[in-house]
C-alpha positions in Angstrom: -7.1 -23.4 14.8 -5.0 -21.8 17.0 -5.4 -18.2 15.4 -9.1 -18.5 15.2 -9.4 -15.5 17.8 -7.3 -13.3 15.6 -9.1 -10.3 15.3 -10.5 -11.0 18.9 -8.7 -12.3 21.8 -8.5 -15.7 22.4 -10.3 -17.1 25.5 -12.6 -13.6 25.6 -15.6 -12.9 24.1 -15.4 -9.5 22.2 -17.9 -7.1 23.8 -19.8 -5.6 21.3 -20.2 -2.0 22.2 -23.3 -1.8 19.6 -23.1 1.0 17.4 -27.1 1.0 17.2 -27.5 0.4 20.6 -28.0 1.6 24.2 -27.4 -2.1 25.4 -23.7 -4.0 25.2 -23.6 -7.9 25.0 -21.3 -10.5 25.0 -20.9 -12.1 21.7 -18.5 -14.6 20.2 -18.1 -17.2 17.8 -19.4 -20.7 18.6 -16.1 -22.3 19.2 -13.0 -22.8 17.4 -14.8 -24.4 14.5 -17.4 -21.8 13.7 -18.1 -21.3 9.7 -19.2 -18.0 10.2 -15.5 -17.0 11.5 -13.6 -15.7 8.3 -10.7 -17.7 9.7 -12.6 -20.7 9.0 -13.9 -19.9 5.6 -13.4 -22.7 3.4 -9.9 -22.5 1.2 -11.5 -21.5 -1.9 -13.8 -18.5 -0.7 -10.4 -17.1 0.7 -8.6 -17.6 -2.4 -11.2 -15.9 -4.1 -11.2 -12.8 -1.9 -7.8 -12.7 -1.8 -7.8 -12.8 -5.8 -10.3 -9.8 -5.9 -8.7 -7.3 -3.1 -4.7 -7.8 -4.8 -6.5 -7.7 -8.4 -7.8 -3.9 -6.9 -4.4 -3.6 -5.4 -2.7 -3.8 -8.6 -5.3 -1.4 -10.6 -5.8 1.8 -8.8 -1.6 2.2 -8.9 -1.9 1.8 -12.1 -3.5 5.3 -12.8 -0.7 6.6 -10.7 1.7 7.3 -13.4 0.5 5.4 -16.5 -0.5 9.0 -17.7 3.2 10.3 -17.4 4.2 9.0 -21.1 1.4 11.0 -22.4 2.1 14.3 -20.8 3.9 15.9 -23.1 0.3 15.2 -25.3 -1.3 16.7 -22.5 0.8 19.8 -22.9 0.3 20.4 -26.5 -3.6 19.0 -26.1 -4.5 21.7 -23.1 -1.6 24.6 -24.1 0.0 24.3 -20.8 3.3 26.5 -20.1 4.0 25.8 -16.2 6.3 23.0 -15.2 4.4 22.8 -11.6 1.0 22.0 -13.6 3.0 19.7 -15.6 4.5 17.7 -12.8 1.1 18.5 -10.3 -1.2 16.3 -13.2 0.8 13.5 -12.3 1.5 13.7 -8.6 -2.1 15.1 -7.7 -3.3 11.6 -7.7 -0.8 10.8 -5.1 -2.0 13.8 -2.8 -5.5 11.8 -3.2 -3.9 8.6 -2.1 -2.6 10.5 1.2 -5.9 11.9 1.9 -8.3 9.0 1.0 -7.2 6.4 3.7 -8.0 9.0 6.4 -11.8 8.5 5.8 -11.9 4.8 4.2 -9.6 3.2 6.8 -11.7 4.1 9.8 -14.6 3.1 7.9 -13.8 0.2 7.2 -13.4 -0.3 10.9 -16.8 0.9 11.7 -19.2 -0.3 9.2 -16.9 -3.5 7.9 -14.7 -3.8 4.7 -17.4 -4.8 2.2 -19.3 -1.5 2.1 -16.5 0.8 1.7 -14.9 -1.4 -1.2 -18.5 -1.4 -2.9 -18.8 2.6 -2.6 -15.2 3.1 -3.5 -15.1 1.3 -6.6 -18.0 2.7 -7.9 -16.9 6.1 -7.1 -13.2 5.6 -8.7 -14.9 3.9 -12.1 -16.7 7.1 -11.9 -13.8 9.8 -11.4 -11.9 7.9 -14.0 -14.5 8.4 -16.5 -14.6 11.9 -15.8 -10.6 12.0 -16.5 -10.9 10.5 -19.8 -13.7 13.1 -20.8 -12.4 16.2 -19.5 -12.4 19.1 -21.3 -9.2 21.4 -19.6 -6.6 20.9 -17.5 -8.2 22.0 -14.2 -11.2 19.7 -14.2 -8.4 16.7 -15.2 -6.4 17.5 -12.3 -9.4 17.6 -10.0 -11.0 14.4 -11.1 -7.5 13.2 -11.0 -7.5 13.9 -7.0 -10.9 12.1 -6.7 -10.0 9.2 -8.3 -7.0 9.0 -6.0 -9.0 9.4 -2.8 -11.3 6.8 -4.1 -8.2 4.4 -5.2 -6.3 4.7 -2.0 -9.5 2.3 -0.5 -8.2 -1.0 -2.0 -4.2 -0.7 -0.6 -5.9 0.5 3.1 -8.2 -2.3 3.4 -6.8 -5.1 1.7 -4.2 -5.5 4.5 -7.2 -5.7 6.4 -9.0 -8.3 4.9 -6.0 -10.7 4.4 -5.3 -10.2 8.4 -9.2 -11.0 8.8 -9.1 -14.1 7.0 -5.7 -15.7 7.6 -4.3 -17.0 10.9 -0.7 -14.9 12.2 1.6 -18.1 11.2 0.0 -17.7 7.2 -0.2 -14.2 6.8 3.1 -13.0 5.7 2.9 -15.0 2.3 -0.7 -13.6 1.5 0.1 -10.1 2.4 3.9 -10.6 0.2 1.1 -11.0 -2.7 -1.3 -8.3 -1.8 2.0 -5.7 -1.2 2.9 -6.5 -4.9 0.2 -4.7 -6.2 1.1 -1.4 -4.9 4.3 -1.8 -5.7 4.7 -3.7 -8.8 1.8 -0.9 -10.4 3.4 2.1 -10.5 6.5 -0.4 -12.5 3.8 -1.2 -15.1 2.5 1.9 -15.4 5.4 3.4 -17.6 5.7 0.6 -19.9 2.0 0.0 -20.4 1.4 3.8 -20.7 4.3 4.6 -23.3 2.9 2.1 -25.8 -0.4 3.3 -25.3 -0.3 6.8 -25.7 1.8 6.2 -28.8 -0.9 4.0 -30.3 -3.8 5.8 -28.9 -3.2 9.1 -27.0 -3.8 10.3 -23.7 -7.7 9.7 -22.7 -7.4 6.1 -23.6 -5.0 5.3 -20.7 -8.4 6.1 -18.5 -10.7 4.7 -21.0 -8.5 1.4 -20.3 -8.5 1.8 -16.9 -12.5 2.2 -16.5 -12.7 -1.0 -18.3 -10.9 -2.8 -15.4 -12.5 -1.0 -12.7 -16.0 -1.6 -14.2 -14.9 -5.2 -14.2 -13.4 -5.3 -10.9 -16.2 -3.3 -9.5 -18.8 -6.1 -10.8 -16.9 -9.2 -9.3 -16.6 -7.1 -6.1 -20.6 -7.1 -5.9 -20.4 -11.1 -6.7 -18.3 -12.3 -4.8 -16.5 -9.9 -2.0 -17.8 -10.7 1.6 -17.9 -9.1 4.5 -14.8 -10.1 6.9 -14.3 -8.1 9.7 -15.0 -9.5 13.1 -16.4 -7.5 15.1 -18.9 -6.2 12.3 -19.9 -9.4 11.5 -20.2 -10.2 15.6 -22.0 -6.8 15.8 -24.4 -8.1 13.3 -25.0 -11.5 15.4 -25.4 -9.1 18.3 -28.1 -7.1 16.2 -29.9 -10.4 15.3 -29.9 -11.5 19.0 -31.7 -8.2 20.5 -33.5 -7.5 17.2 -33.5 -3.7 17.8 -31.9 -0.8 16.6 -31.0 2.8 18.2 -28.4 5.3 17.2 -27.0 6.5 20.5 -23.4 5.5 20.7 -22.9 6.1 16.5 -21.2 9.6 17.0 -19.2 8.5 19.7 -17.8 5.6 17.4 -17.5 7.6 14.8 -15.2 10.1 16.0 -12.9 7.6 17.8 -12.8 5.7 14.0 -11.8 8.9 12.6 -9.0 9.3 14.9 -7.6 6.3 15.1 -4.8 7.0 12.3 -3.6 9.9 13.7 -3.5 8.6 17.3 -1.7 5.8 15.9 0.9 7.9 14.2 1.5 10.7 17.4 1.4 8.6 20.1 3.0 5.1 19.0 7.0 5.2 18.1 7.0 2.1 16.3 4.4 3.8 13.9 5.5 6.7 12.6 9.4 5.4 12.3 8.0 2.9 9.9 5.5 5.2 8.5 8.7 7.3 7.4 10.6 4.6 6.7 8.7 2.9 3.9 7.6 6.9 2.8 11.4 7.3 2.1 12.5 4.3 0.1 8.8 4.8 -1.8 9.7 8.4 -2.6 13.1 7.0 -3.9 11.1 4.6 -6.1 9.4 7.7 -7.7 12.3 9.7 -8.0 13.6 7.5 -10.4 10.1 6.5 -12.5 10.4 10.5 -12.7 13.9 10.3 -14.3 14.3 6.9 -16.3 12.8 7.9 -19.7 15.2 11.2 -19.6 18.2 9.1 -18.4 18.0 6.3 -21.0 16.8 9.0 -23.5 20.0 11.1 -23.4 22.5 9.2 -21.6 21.6 5.5 -23.6 19.8 7.1 -26.8 16.7 4.8 -26.2 13.6 6.0 -28.4 10.5 6.7 -26.4 8.7 3.4 -26.4 11.9 1.4 -25.5 12.9 3.9 -22.9 10.2 2.0 -20.6 12.5 -1.1 -20.5 14.9 0.0 -18.0 11.4 0.2 -15.4 11.8 -3.7 -15.5 14.8 -3.9 -13.2 12.9 -2.5 -10.3 10.4 -5.2 -11.5 12.3 -8.3 -11.5 13.7 -7.2 -8.1 10.7 -6.8 -6.6 9.7 -10.5 -7.9 12.6 -11.8 -6.2 12.1 -10.4 -2.8 8.8 -11.2 -3.2 9.6 -15.2 -3.4 12.1 -14.3 -0.6 10.1 -12.7 2.2 7.1 -15.1 1.5 8.8 -17.9 2.0 10.7 -17.1 4.9 8.2 -14.5 7.2 5.7 -16.9 7.9 8.3 -20.4 8.7 10.0 -17.7 11.3 6.6 -17.8 12.6 5.8 -21.5 12.7 9.3 -22.0 14.3 8.6 -20.1 16.9 5.7 -21.6 17.4 6.9 -24.9 17.2 9.5 -24.3 20.2 6.1 -23.3 22.5 6.8 -19.7 22.0 4.6 -17.0 21.7 6.0 -15.5 18.4 6.8 -11.6 19.1 6.1 -9.4 16.1 9.3 -8.7 15.9 10.3 -12.0 14.4 8.9 -10.1 11.1 11.7 -7.3 11.1 14.6 -10.5 10.6 14.3 -9.8 7.2 14.8 -6.3 6.7 18.2 -5.8 7.4 19.5 -7.3 4.3 16.7 -5.5 2.3 17.5 -2.1 3.4 21.2 -2.9 3.2 20.1 -3.7 -0.9 18.7 0.4 -1.1 22.0 2.0 -1.1 23.8 -1.0 -3.1 21.4 -0.3 -5.6 21.5 3.8 -5.2 25.2 3.3 -5.6 25.8 1.4 -8.8 22.8 2.6 -10.6 23.9 6.2 -10.2 27.6 6.1 -10.9 26.9 3.5 -13.8 24.7 5.8 -15.4 26.9 8.7 -14.6 29.7 7.0 -16.8 27.7 5.6 -19.3 28.7 1.7 -18.9 26.5 -0.6 -21.1 22.9 0.2 -20.4 22.2 -3.4 -18.7 24.5 -2.2 -15.8 21.9 0.4 -14.3 19.2 -1.8 -14.8 21.0 -4.2 -12.6 21.6 -1.7 -9.8 17.8 -0.9 -10.3 17.5 -4.8 -9.7 18.9 -4.5 -6.1 16.2 -1.4 -5.3 13.4 -2.9 -6.4 14.5 -6.4 -3.7 15.1 -3.8 -1.0 11.8 -2.0 -1.6 9.6 -4.9 -1.6 11.4 -6.0 1.5 11.2 -3.2 3.6 7.5 -2.7 2.6 6.4 -6.2 3.5 8.2 -6.9 6.5 7.2 -3.5 8.4 3.6 -3.6 7.3 3.5 -7.2 8.4 5.3 -6.1 11.4 2.7 -3.2 12.5 -0.2 -5.4 11.6 0.9 -8.3 14.0 0.9 -5.4 16.5 -2.4 -4.1 16.0 -4.4 -6.7 14.5 -7.8 -6.1 15.0 -6.9 -2.2 13.4 -5.2 -3.7 10.5 -6.9 -1.2 8.3 -5.5 2.0 10.3 -2.3 1.0 10.9 -2.4 0.2 6.7 -4.0 3.8 6.1 -1.2 5.1 8.4 1.6 3.8 6.1 -0.5 5.0 2.9 -0.6 8.5 4.0 2.7 8.9 4.5 3.9 6.8 1.6 1.8 9.0 -0.5 2.5 12.3 0.6 6.5 11.4 0.0 5.9 9.5 -3.1 4.2 12.7 -4.4 6.6 15.6 -2.8 10.3 13.7 -3.3 10.3 13.2 -7.2 9.8 17.2 -7.4 13.6 17.0 -6.2 15.0 14.6 -8.5 15.6 16.4 -11.1 17.1 19.6 -9.3 19.0 17.2 -7.4 20.3 15.4 -10.5 21.1 18.7 -12.3 23.3 19.9 -9.7 25.3 16.8 -8.7 24.9 14.8 -11.7 23.5 10.9 -11.6 26.5 9.6 -9.7 26.6 11.8 -6.9 22.5 13.1 -6.8 22.1 8.9 -6.6 24.7 8.6 -4.0 23.4 11.3 -1.7 20.0 9.4 -1.8 22.0 6.0 -0.9 24.1 8.2 2.0 20.4 8.7 3.5 19.2 5.0 2.8 22.6 3.7 4.7 22.1 6.0 7.4 18.7 4.2 8.1 20.0 0.8 8.2 20.2 0.5 11.6 16.8 0.8 12.1 15.4 -2.7 11.6 18.7 -3.9 13.6 17.6 -1.7 16.6 14.0 -3.0 16.4 14.4 -6.4 16.5 16.4 -5.8 20.3 14.0 -2.7 21.1 10.8 -2.9 19.5 9.0 -5.3 22.4 10.3 -2.6 24.9 8.5 0.0 23.0 5.2 -1.8 22.3 5.0 -2.9 25.8 6.1 0.5 28.1 2.9 2.0 29.6 4.4 5.5 28.2 3.0 4.4 24.5 -0.4 2.4 25.2 -2.8 3.7 23.5 -6.8 3.6 23.7 -7.7 2.9 20.3 
């Protein structure tokens, strides 16, 4: 297999600096067809793992805004009078999302994906139960934060797992499927949450999430295997030396913990794409926090039917998923067919049309809603936005993972931190923006910012390799 050493440089045995010993061993797979190499696992085994991590990446984002339709019930039950607290009870989950990856990502590259999945799955279930039983708002906010921190793990680890088990020329389509969870979850949330809160009240949001989390936790204990090659090879080395010590564990832990921070501050391509993804993700949440109000006031939709507009972004995402999963790997294979070594910048070619779709959708949605055009028109505008969001997210994440395949979890962790932080705080500007400028000019302001960012992927297609390989920006991870 051409990519059988994807996580470990081909032609070089991986020198495993033992976590638990003062010795070091040259340990490698037993040839390109070694069945213990995750890249060589059976199609069935890979499919099971892909389904598990993709379902988890859909489940935990459901908790981010599924509670939003029940906020008025919270206001009544807990006698809330502060607008800040009303907003915080929703956004605190995303703040947890911004904190969790700083621990989950490096731990997965030190101790493996499997153990981090198991621990965070159990914690997410426990914290969600605590939210369902919360006797007051402060306790609810506290456990929402903890649930967000634990729930961030699938978003961070999933892309690492996909990188572990699929070669580069097949990785893009699998990343596209996995990426739908974090983006589609917030689309499903308000629709499901609206009907659930209407029929069962807000606590049942958490009970439904608990049931789903419990089932997924048990399935992971049963079927999820370790996939991270350096950890598997370290275990192999440990079996060979049959000893254990602890001399290098502190240094390895420190290196792992600071790796995401080093990536963000020392490599220019990482913060550029993280901030770009974070802004478009924040735009999505601005729309999500205002959709219901717009359609209730402008189009007189009922509370339950007001969830329908979220379908527009969902349809756009599905369209983007189909296009980018079909084309991303094809571009890689085309370069390989020519005898070339594909550069990561190939992944960015599909990003430019996606970047253009964001401002088009914002202008379309904003002005059609401002003028009270038929309700289907703003929804059609959000289809463009959904297509652009999924295209930018998939292309940027696949690009960064191709740049740092061994540290895919750390790259995903940086993306998740920045994206979640902007997703938590940008929506706070949504209502004031629309109140001051109206729907037309308010969304146009967002659109102009998105338009100004369109040249970024075009520029990096041409200069990305130069930035990556420049001695100035080489970092020791």
